[in-house]
mmCIF file as Biopython writes it, N, C-alpha, C and O atoms, coordinates in Angstrom:
data_model
#
loop_
_atom_site.group_PDB
_atom_site.id
_atom_site.type_symbol
_atom_site.label_atom_id
_atom_site.label_alt_id
_atom_site.label_comp_id
_atom_site.label_asym_id
_atom_site.label_entity_id
_atom_site.label_seq_id
_atom_site.pdbx_PDB_ins_code
_atom_site.Cartn_x
_atom_site.Cartn_y
_atom_site.Cartn_z
_atom_site.occupancy
_atom_site.B_iso_or_equiv
_atom_site.auth_seq_id
_atom_site.auth_asym_id
_atom_site.pdbx_PDB_model_num
ATOM 1   N N  . MET A ? 1  ? 3.183  -27.013 6.624   1.0 0.0 1  A 1 
ATOM 2   C CA . MET A ? 1  ? 3.310  -25.572 6.674   1.0 0.0 1  A 1 
ATOM 3   C C  . MET A ? 1  ? 2.108  -25.022 7.437   1.0 0.0 1  A 1 
ATOM 4   O O  . MET A ? 1  ? 0.975  -25.431 7.182   1.0 0.0 1  A 1 
ATOM 5   N N  . PRO A ? 2  ? 2.342  -24.098 8.371   1.0 0.0 2  A 1 
ATOM 6   C CA . PRO A ? 2  ? 1.229  -23.511 9.124   1.0 0.0 2  A 1 
ATOM 7   C C  . PRO A ? 2  ? 0.239  -22.789 8.206   1.0 0.0 2  A 1 
ATOM 8   O O  . PRO A ? 2  ? 0.614  -22.264 7.158   1.0 0.0 2  A 1 
ATOM 9   N N  . LYS A ? 3  ? -1.011 -22.775 8.615   1.0 0.0 3  A 1 
ATOM 10  C CA . LYS A ? 3  ? -2.080 -22.167 7.813   1.0 0.0 3  A 1 
ATOM 11  C C  . LYS A ? 3  ? -1.795 -20.700 7.494   1.0 0.0 3  A 1 
ATOM 12  O O  . LYS A ? 3  ? -2.056 -20.254 6.377   1.0 0.0 3  A 1 
ATOM 13  N N  . ILE A ? 4  ? -1.265 -19.945 8.453   1.0 0.0 4  A 1 
ATOM 14  C CA . ILE A ? 4  ? -1.000 -18.520 8.208   1.0 0.0 4  A 1 
ATOM 15  C C  . ILE A ? 4  ? 0.034  -18.344 7.101   1.0 0.0 4  A 1 
ATOM 16  O O  . ILE A ? 4  ? -0.067 -17.417 6.298   1.0 0.0 4  A 1 
ATOM 17  N N  . VAL A ? 5  ? 1.024  -19.226 7.056   1.0 0.0 5  A 1 
ATOM 18  C CA . VAL A ? 5  ? 2.033  -19.144 5.996   1.0 0.0 5  A 1 
ATOM 19  C C  . VAL A ? 5  ? 1.391  -19.440 4.650   1.0 0.0 5  A 1 
ATOM 20  O O  . VAL A ? 5  ? 1.690  -18.778 3.657   1.0 0.0 5  A 1 
ATOM 21  N N  . GLU A ? 6  ? 0.515  -20.427 4.614   1.0 0.0 6  A 1 
ATOM 22  C CA . GLU A ? 6  ? -0.196 -20.756 3.379   1.0 0.0 6  A 1 
ATOM 23  C C  . GLU A ? 6  ? -1.049 -19.583 2.912   1.0 0.0 6  A 1 
ATOM 24  O O  . GLU A ? 6  ? -1.101 -19.288 1.718   1.0 0.0 6  A 1 
ATOM 25  N N  . GLU A ? 7  ? -1.723 -18.907 3.858   1.0 0.0 7  A 1 
ATOM 26  C CA . GLU A ? 7  ? -2.573 -17.771 3.501   1.0 0.0 7  A 1 
ATOM 27  C C  . GLU A ? 7  ? -1.742 -16.607 2.964   1.0 0.0 7  A 1 
ATOM 28  O O  . GLU A ? 7  ? -2.110 -15.986 1.967   1.0 0.0 7  A 1 
ATOM 29  N N  . ILE A ? 8  ? -0.636 -16.318 3.617   1.0 0.0 8  A 1 
ATOM 30  C CA . ILE A ? 8  ? 0.228  -15.226 3.166   1.0 0.0 8  A 1 
ATOM 31  C C  . ILE A ? 8  ? 0.799  -15.546 1.792   1.0 0.0 8  A 1 
ATOM 32  O O  . ILE A ? 8  ? 0.942  -14.656 0.954   1.0 0.0 8  A 1 
ATOM 33  N N  . ASP A ? 9  ? 1.123  -16.802 1.561   1.0 0.0 9  A 1 
ATOM 34  C CA . ASP A ? 9  ? 1.706  -17.218 0.289   1.0 0.0 9  A 1 
ATOM 35  C C  . ASP A ? 9  ? 0.745  -16.997 -0.876  1.0 0.0 9  A 1 
ATOM 36  O O  . ASP A ? 9  ? 1.183  -16.915 -2.023  1.0 0.0 9  A 1 
ATOM 37  N N  . GLN A ? 10 ? -0.546 -16.901 -0.606  1.0 0.0 10 A 1 
ATOM 38  C CA . GLN A ? 10 ? -1.545 -16.689 -1.654  1.0 0.0 10 A 1 
ATOM 39  C C  . GLN A ? 10 ? -1.627 -15.230 -2.112  1.0 0.0 10 A 1 
ATOM 40  O O  . GLN A ? 10 ? -2.241 -14.948 -3.140  1.0 0.0 10 A 1 
ATOM 41  N N  . LEU A ? 11 ? -1.025 -14.307 -1.375  1.0 0.0 11 A 1 
ATOM 42  C CA . LEU A ? 11 ? -1.059 -12.894 -1.746  1.0 0.0 11 A 1 
ATOM 43  C C  . LEU A ? 11 ? -0.253 -12.658 -3.021  1.0 0.0 11 A 1 
ATOM 44  O O  . LEU A ? 11 ? 0.702  -13.381 -3.304  1.0 0.0 11 A 1 
ATOM 45  N N  . ASP A ? 12 ? -0.644 -11.649 -3.782  1.0 0.0 12 A 1 
ATOM 46  C CA . ASP A ? 12 ? 0.087  -11.305 -5.000  1.0 0.0 12 A 1 
ATOM 47  C C  . ASP A ? 12 ? 1.500  -10.847 -4.658  1.0 0.0 12 A 1 
ATOM 48  O O  . ASP A ? 12 ? 1.710  -10.123 -3.684  1.0 0.0 12 A 1 
ATOM 49  N N  . ASN A ? 13 ? 2.456  -11.270 -5.460  1.0 0.0 13 A 1 
ATOM 50  C CA . ASN A ? 13 ? 3.857  -10.858 -5.328  1.0 0.0 13 A 1 
ATOM 51  C C  . ASN A ? 13 ? 4.469  -11.201 -3.976  1.0 0.0 13 A 1 
ATOM 52  O O  . ASN A ? 13 ? 5.351  -10.491 -3.491  1.0 0.0 13 A 1 
ATOM 53  N N  . VAL A ? 14 ? 4.001  -12.289 -3.367  1.0 0.0 14 A 1 
ATOM 54  C CA . VAL A ? 14 ? 4.524  -12.724 -2.070  1.0 0.0 14 A 1 
ATOM 55  C C  . VAL A ? 14 ? 4.811  -14.216 -2.134  1.0 0.0 14 A 1 
ATOM 56  O O  . VAL A ? 14 ? 4.011  -14.993 -2.655  1.0 0.0 14 A 1 
ATOM 57  N N  . CYS A ? 15 ? 5.946  -14.600 -1.607  1.0 0.0 15 A 1 
ATOM 58  C CA . CYS A ? 15 ? 6.257  -16.015 -1.404  1.0 0.0 15 A 1 
ATOM 59  C C  . CYS A ? 15 ? 6.554  -16.182 0.076   1.0 0.0 15 A 1 
ATOM 60  O O  . CYS A ? 15 ? 7.474  -15.554 0.600   1.0 0.0 15 A 1 
ATOM 61  N N  . ALA A ? 16 ? 5.798  -17.008 0.740   1.0 0.0 16 A 1 
ATOM 62  C CA . ALA A ? 16 ? 5.964  -17.204 2.175   1.0 0.0 16 A 1 
ATOM 63  C C  . ALA A ? 16 ? 6.611  -18.558 2.431   1.0 0.0 16 A 1 
ATOM 64  O O  . ALA A ? 16 ? 6.291  -19.552 1.779   1.0 0.0 16 A 1 
ATOM 65  N N  . TYR A ? 17 ? 7.511  -18.577 3.377   1.0 0.0 17 A 1 
ATOM 66  C CA . TYR A ? 17 ? 8.200  -19.800 3.753   1.0 0.0 17 A 1 
ATOM 67  C C  . TYR A ? 17 ? 8.123  -19.956 5.257   1.0 0.0 17 A 1 
ATOM 68  O O  . TYR A ? 17 ? 8.179  -18.975 5.999   1.0 0.0 17 A 1 
ATOM 69  N N  . GLU A ? 18 ? 7.998  -21.180 5.696   1.0 0.0 18 A 1 
ATOM 70  C CA . GLU A ? 18 ? 7.968  -21.443 7.133   1.0 0.0 18 A 1 
ATOM 71  C C  . GLU A ? 18 ? 9.330  -21.102 7.719   1.0 0.0 18 A 1 
ATOM 72  O O  . GLU A ? 18 ? 10.358 -21.568 7.227   1.0 0.0 18 A 1 
ATOM 73  N N  . TYR A ? 19 ? 9.338  -20.291 8.768   1.0 0.0 19 A 1 
ATOM 74  C CA . TYR A ? 19 ? 10.584 -19.788 9.357   1.0 0.0 19 A 1 
ATOM 75  C C  . TYR A ? 19 ? 11.524 -20.915 9.756   1.0 0.0 19 A 1 
ATOM 76  O O  . TYR A ? 19 ? 12.729 -20.822 9.523   1.0 0.0 19 A 1 
ATOM 77  N N  . LEU A ? 20 ? 10.999 -21.967 10.348  1.0 0.0 20 A 1 
ATOM 78  C CA . LEU A ? 20 ? 11.862 -23.048 10.816  1.0 0.0 20 A 1 
ATOM 79  C C  . LEU A ? 20 ? 12.642 -23.687 9.679   1.0 0.0 20 A 1 
ATOM 80  O O  . LEU A ? 20 ? 13.747 -24.185 9.894   1.0 0.0 20 A 1 
ATOM 81  N N  . ASN A ? 21 ? 12.094 -23.680 8.491   1.0 0.0 21 A 1 
ATOM 82  C CA . ASN A ? 21 ? 12.812 -24.238 7.347   1.0 0.0 21 A 1 
ATOM 83  C C  . ASN A ? 21 ? 13.994 -23.366 6.932   1.0 0.0 21 A 1 
ATOM 84  O O  . ASN A ? 21 ? 14.894 -23.836 6.236   1.0 0.0 21 A 1 
ATOM 85  N N  . LEU A ? 22 ? 14.001 -22.113 7.348   1.0 0.0 22 A 1 
ATOM 86  C CA . LEU A ? 22 ? 15.090 -21.212 6.992   1.0 0.0 22 A 1 
ATOM 87  C C  . LEU A ? 22 ? 16.165 -21.162 8.067   1.0 0.0 22 A 1 
ATOM 88  O O  . LEU A ? 22 ? 17.219 -20.564 7.851   1.0 0.0 22 A 1 
ATOM 89  N N  . CYS A ? 23 ? 15.921 -21.774 9.216   1.0 0.0 23 A 1 
ATOM 90  C CA . CYS A ? 23 ? 16.870 -21.763 10.332  1.0 0.0 23 A 1 
ATOM 91  C C  . CYS A ? 23 ? 17.853 -22.921 10.201  1.0 0.0 23 A 1 
ATOM 92  O O  . CYS A ? 23 ? 18.008 -23.725 11.121  1.0 0.0 23 A 1 
ATOM 93  N N  . THR A ? 24 ? 18.502 -22.995 9.070   1.0 0.0 24 A 1 
ATOM 94  C CA . THR A ? 24 ? 19.492 -24.033 8.822   1.0 0.0 24 A 1 
ATOM 95  C C  . THR A ? 24 ? 20.709 -23.367 8.210   1.0 0.0 24 A 1 
ATOM 96  O O  . THR A ? 24 ? 20.666 -22.192 7.846   1.0 0.0 24 A 1 
ATOM 97  N N  . SER A ? 25 ? 21.779 -24.109 8.098   1.0 0.0 25 A 1 
ATOM 98  C CA . SER A ? 25 ? 22.987 -23.535 7.504   1.0 0.0 25 A 1 
ATOM 99  C C  . SER A ? 25 ? 22.747 -23.123 6.059   1.0 0.0 25 A 1 
ATOM 100 O O  . SER A ? 25 ? 23.411 -22.219 5.551   1.0 0.0 25 A 1 
ATOM 101 N N  . GLY A ? 26 ? 21.798 -23.784 5.392   1.0 0.0 26 A 1 
ATOM 102 C CA . GLY A ? 26 ? 21.497 -23.427 4.009   1.0 0.0 26 A 1 
ATOM 103 C C  . GLY A ? 26 ? 20.428 -22.368 3.872   1.0 0.0 26 A 1 
ATOM 104 O O  . GLY A ? 26 ? 20.120 -21.946 2.757   1.0 0.0 26 A 1 
ATOM 105 N N  . GLY A ? 27 ? 19.849 -21.923 4.985   1.0 0.0 27 A 1 
ATOM 106 C CA . GLY A ? 27 ? 18.751 -20.960 4.934   1.0 0.0 27 A 1 
ATOM 107 C C  . GLY A ? 27 ? 19.125 -19.642 4.288   1.0 0.0 27 A 1 
ATOM 108 O O  . GLY A ? 27 ? 18.372 -19.118 3.467   1.0 0.0 27 A 1 
ATOM 109 N N  . ALA A ? 28 ? 20.284 -19.096 4.651   1.0 0.0 28 A 1 
ATOM 110 C CA . ALA A ? 28 ? 20.716 -17.819 4.079   1.0 0.0 28 A 1 
ATOM 111 C C  . ALA A ? 28 ? 20.976 -17.961 2.582   1.0 0.0 28 A 1 
ATOM 112 O O  . ALA A ? 28 ? 20.624 -17.080 1.797   1.0 0.0 28 A 1 
ATOM 113 N N  . GLU A ? 29 ? 21.588 -19.066 2.197   1.0 0.0 29 A 1 
ATOM 114 C CA . GLU A ? 29 ? 21.845 -19.302 0.774   1.0 0.0 29 A 1 
ATOM 115 C C  . GLU A ? 29 ? 20.529 -19.448 0.012   1.0 0.0 29 A 1 
ATOM 116 O O  . GLU A ? 29 ? 20.392 -18.945 -1.103  1.0 0.0 29 A 1 
ATOM 117 N N  . PHE A ? 30 ? 19.563 -20.138 0.619   1.0 0.0 30 A 1 
ATOM 118 C CA . PHE A ? 30 ? 18.248 -20.296 0.002   1.0 0.0 30 A 1 
ATOM 119 C C  . PHE A ? 30 ? 17.595 -18.937 -0.219  1.0 0.0 30 A 1 
ATOM 120 O O  . PHE A ? 30 ? 17.049 -18.677 -1.292  1.0 0.0 30 A 1 
ATOM 121 N N  . MET A ? 31 ? 17.647 -18.062 0.797   1.0 0.0 31 A 1 
ATOM 122 C CA . MET A ? 31 ? 17.042 -16.735 0.658   1.0 0.0 31 A 1 
ATOM 123 C C  . MET A ? 31 ? 17.731 -15.940 -0.450  1.0 0.0 31 A 1 
ATOM 124 O O  . MET A ? 31 ? 17.066 -15.261 -1.232  1.0 0.0 31 A 1 
ATOM 125 N N  . LYS A ? 32 ? 19.061 -16.023 -0.519  1.0 0.0 32 A 1 
ATOM 126 C CA . LYS A ? 32 ? 19.786 -15.321 -1.582  1.0 0.0 32 A 1 
ATOM 127 C C  . LYS A ? 32 ? 19.348 -15.832 -2.952  1.0 0.0 32 A 1 
ATOM 128 O O  . LYS A ? 32 ? 19.145 -15.041 -3.873  1.0 0.0 32 A 1 
ATOM 129 N N  . GLU A ? 33 ? 19.203 -17.134 -3.089  1.0 0.0 33 A 1 
ATOM 130 C CA . GLU A ? 33 ? 18.756 -17.706 -4.358  1.0 0.0 33 A 1 
ATOM 131 C C  . GLU A ? 33 ? 17.354 -17.221 -4.717  1.0 0.0 33 A 1 
ATOM 132 O O  . GLU A ? 33 ? 17.071 -16.941 -5.881  1.0 0.0 33 A 1 
ATOM 133 N N  . GLN A ? 34 ? 16.482 -17.124 -3.722  1.0 0.0 34 A 1 
ATOM 134 C CA . GLN A ? 34 ? 15.124 -16.652 -3.983  1.0 0.0 34 A 1 
ATOM 135 C C  . GLN A ? 34 ? 15.124 -15.200 -4.450  1.0 0.0 34 A 1 
ATOM 136 O O  . GLN A ? 34 ? 14.357 -14.829 -5.338  1.0 0.0 34 A 1 
ATOM 137 N N  . ILE A ? 35 ? 15.981 -14.383 -3.853  1.0 0.0 35 A 1 
ATOM 138 C CA . ILE A ? 35 ? 16.089 -12.982 -4.271  1.0 0.0 35 A 1 
ATOM 139 C C  . ILE A ? 35 ? 16.551 -12.917 -5.720  1.0 0.0 35 A 1 
ATOM 140 O O  . ILE A ? 35 ? 15.981 -12.190 -6.534  1.0 0.0 35 A 1 
ATOM 141 N N  . ASP A ? 36 ? 17.591 -13.685 -6.032  1.0 0.0 36 A 1 
ATOM 142 C CA . ASP A ? 36 ? 18.135 -13.678 -7.397  1.0 0.0 36 A 1 
ATOM 143 C C  . ASP A ? 36 ? 17.141 -14.252 -8.400  1.0 0.0 36 A 1 
ATOM 144 O O  . ASP A ? 36 ? 16.951 -13.695 -9.481  1.0 0.0 36 A 1 
ATOM 145 N N  . GLU A ? 37 ? 16.510 -15.362 -8.040  1.0 0.0 37 A 1 
ATOM 146 C CA . GLU A ? 37 ? 15.623 -16.077 -8.956  1.0 0.0 37 A 1 
ATOM 147 C C  . GLU A ? 37 ? 14.304 -15.350 -9.190  1.0 0.0 37 A 1 
ATOM 148 O O  . GLU A ? 37 ? 13.820 -15.287 -10.320 1.0 0.0 37 A 1 
ATOM 149 N N  . LYS A ? 38 ? 13.721 -14.803 -8.128  1.0 0.0 38 A 1 
ATOM 150 C CA . LYS A ? 38 ? 12.390 -14.209 -8.229  1.0 0.0 38 A 1 
ATOM 151 C C  . LYS A ? 38 ? 12.415 -12.697 -8.306  1.0 0.0 38 A 1 
ATOM 152 O O  . LYS A ? 38 ? 11.375 -12.062 -8.480  1.0 0.0 38 A 1 
ATOM 153 N N  . GLY A ? 39 ? 13.598 -12.118 -8.177  1.0 0.0 39 A 1 
ATOM 154 C CA . GLY A ? 39 ? 13.713 -10.678 -8.309  1.0 0.0 39 A 1 
ATOM 155 C C  . GLY A ? 39 ? 13.151 -9.904  -7.132  1.0 0.0 39 A 1 
ATOM 156 O O  . GLY A ? 39 ? 12.736 -8.755  -7.282  1.0 0.0 39 A 1 
ATOM 157 N N  . PHE A ? 40 ? 13.136 -10.528 -5.958  1.0 0.0 40 A 1 
ATOM 158 C CA . PHE A ? 40 ? 12.654 -9.820  -4.774  1.0 0.0 40 A 1 
ATOM 159 C C  . PHE A ? 40 ? 13.558 -8.631  -4.488  1.0 0.0 40 A 1 
ATOM 160 O O  . PHE A ? 40 ? 14.769 -8.696  -4.698  1.0 0.0 40 A 1 
ATOM 161 N N  . ASP A ? 41 ? 12.971 -7.558  -4.013  1.0 0.0 41 A 1 
ATOM 162 C CA . ASP A ? 41 ? 13.785 -6.434  -3.594  1.0 0.0 41 A 1 
ATOM 163 C C  . ASP A ? 41 ? 13.854 -6.347  -2.076  1.0 0.0 41 A 1 
ATOM 164 O O  . ASP A ? 41 ? 14.559 -5.495  -1.534  1.0 0.0 41 A 1 
ATOM 165 N N  . ARG A ? 42 ? 13.133 -7.212  -1.393  1.0 0.0 42 A 1 
ATOM 166 C CA . ARG A ? 42 ? 13.212 -7.249  0.076   1.0 0.0 42 A 1 
ATOM 167 C C  . ARG A ? 42 ? 12.676 -8.584  0.581   1.0 0.0 42 A 1 
ATOM 168 O O  . ARG A ? 42 ? 11.906 -9.271  -0.090  1.0 0.0 42 A 1 
ATOM 169 N N  . ILE A ? 43 ? 13.109 -8.914  1.769   1.0 0.0 43 A 1 
ATOM 170 C CA . ILE A ? 43 ? 12.596 -10.093 2.466   1.0 0.0 43 A 1 
ATOM 171 C C  . ILE A ? 43 ? 12.146 -9.631  3.840   1.0 0.0 43 A 1 
ATOM 172 O O  . ILE A ? 43 ? 12.882 -8.941  4.545   1.0 0.0 43 A 1 
ATOM 173 N N  . ILE A ? 44 ? 10.951 -10.009 4.211   1.0 0.0 44 A 1 
ATOM 174 C CA . ILE A ? 44 ? 10.421 -9.698  5.538   1.0 0.0 44 A 1 
ATOM 175 C C  . ILE A ? 44 ? 10.221 -11.014 6.257   1.0 0.0 44 A 1 
ATOM 176 O O  . ILE A ? 44 ? 9.544  -11.909 5.750   1.0 0.0 44 A 1 
ATOM 177 N N  . MET A ? 45 ? 10.810 -11.136 7.436   1.0 0.0 45 A 1 
ATOM 178 C CA . MET A ? 45 ? 10.666 -12.365 8.212   1.0 0.0 45 A 1 
ATOM 179 C C  . MET A ? 45 ? 9.911  -12.045 9.491   1.0 0.0 45 A 1 
ATOM 180 O O  . MET A ? 45 ? 10.192 -11.054 10.165  1.0 0.0 45 A 1 
ATOM 181 N N  . ALA A ? 46 ? 8.977  -12.877 9.805   1.0 0.0 46 A 1 
ATOM 182 C CA . ALA A ? 46 ? 8.219  -12.731 11.050  1.0 0.0 46 A 1 
ATOM 183 C C  . ALA A ? 46 ? 8.214  -14.073 11.755  1.0 0.0 46 A 1 
ATOM 184 O O  . ALA A ? 46 ? 8.079  -15.124 11.129  1.0 0.0 46 A 1 
ATOM 185 N N  . ALA A ? 47 ? 8.361  -14.020 13.054  1.0 0.0 47 A 1 
ATOM 186 C CA . ALA A ? 47 ? 8.354  -15.265 13.831  1.0 0.0 47 A 1 
ATOM 187 C C  . ALA A ? 47 ? 7.161  -15.269 14.754  1.0 0.0 47 A 1 
ATOM 188 O O  . ALA A ? 47 ? 6.962  -16.227 15.501  1.0 0.0 47 A 1 
#
C-alpha cells in the first residue's frame, strides 16, 4: 500500500484503500459492504 494511503488511513473516522484494489469486478461490492459494515455516509476516491 502506498505511504500516502497508509497516512490517510491513520486519520480518525477514515478508512483508506488503495485505488487499484478497488478497480475490480468486486470493487463496487466491496465498497457497498464497507458502507454497510462501517456506517460510512460517503466515500471519497482520489487517484
